[in-house]
C-alpha positions in Angstrom: 8.5 18.3 -33.1 11.4 18.3 -35.6 14.2 20.8 -35.5 17.1 20.9 -37.9 20.6 21.8 -36.7 22.7 23.2 -39.5 26.0 23.6 -37.7 27.5 23.0 -34.3 30.9 24.5 -33.6 33.2 24.4 -30.5 35.7 27.2 -30.2 38.4 27.5 -27.6 39.8 30.7 -26.3 42.2 30.2 -23.4 40.4 28.3 -20.7 37.0 29.1 -22.2 34.9 27.1 -24.7 32.2 28.6 -26.8 29.5 26.5 -28.5 27.9 28.0 -31.6 24.8 26.2 -32.7 22.8 27.2 -35.7 19.4 25.7 -36.6 15.8 26.5 -37.7 14.7 26.5 -34.0 15.4 24.8 -30.8 13.3 22.9 -28.3 13.4 23.8 -24.6 16.8 23.1 -23.1 17.9 21.3 -26.4 21.2 23.1 -26.8 22.0 22.8 -23.0 21.4 19.1 -23.2 23.6 18.6 -26.3 26.5 20.6 -24.7 26.1 18.8 -21.4 26.4 15.4 -23.3 29.5 16.6 -25.1 31.1 17.7 -21.8 30.3 14.3 -20.4 32.1 12.7 -23.3 35.0 15.1 -22.8 35.2 14.1 -19.1 35.3 10.4 -20.0 31.9 9.6 -18.6 30.6 8.6 -22.0 32.4 7.0 -24.9 33.0 9.2 -28.0 31.1 6.6 -30.1 28.0 7.4 -28.0 27.6 10.7 -29.9 27.4 8.9 -33.3 25.1 6.2 -31.9 22.8 8.8 -30.4 22.6 10.8 -33.6 21.9 7.7 -35.7 19.2 6.5 -33.4 17.3 9.8 -33.5 16.6 9.4 -29.7 17.1 12.9 -28.2 15.5 12.0 -24.9 18.8 10.3 -24.0 20.3 13.8 -23.8 18.1 14.8 -20.8 
């Protein structure tokens, strides 16, 4: 199944972060997996380059 993401925004308000994701539909736990991966990058558990590599490869199973 192919889903298209049109925008992915991260907004900060005080200590809270809000993730706004727009697309033509989402797979089960898709957004949760993407946000979790970005948090992992933010904590230093993944390199920032890993995001580009993952998007280029088209492998979304790595986000689970």
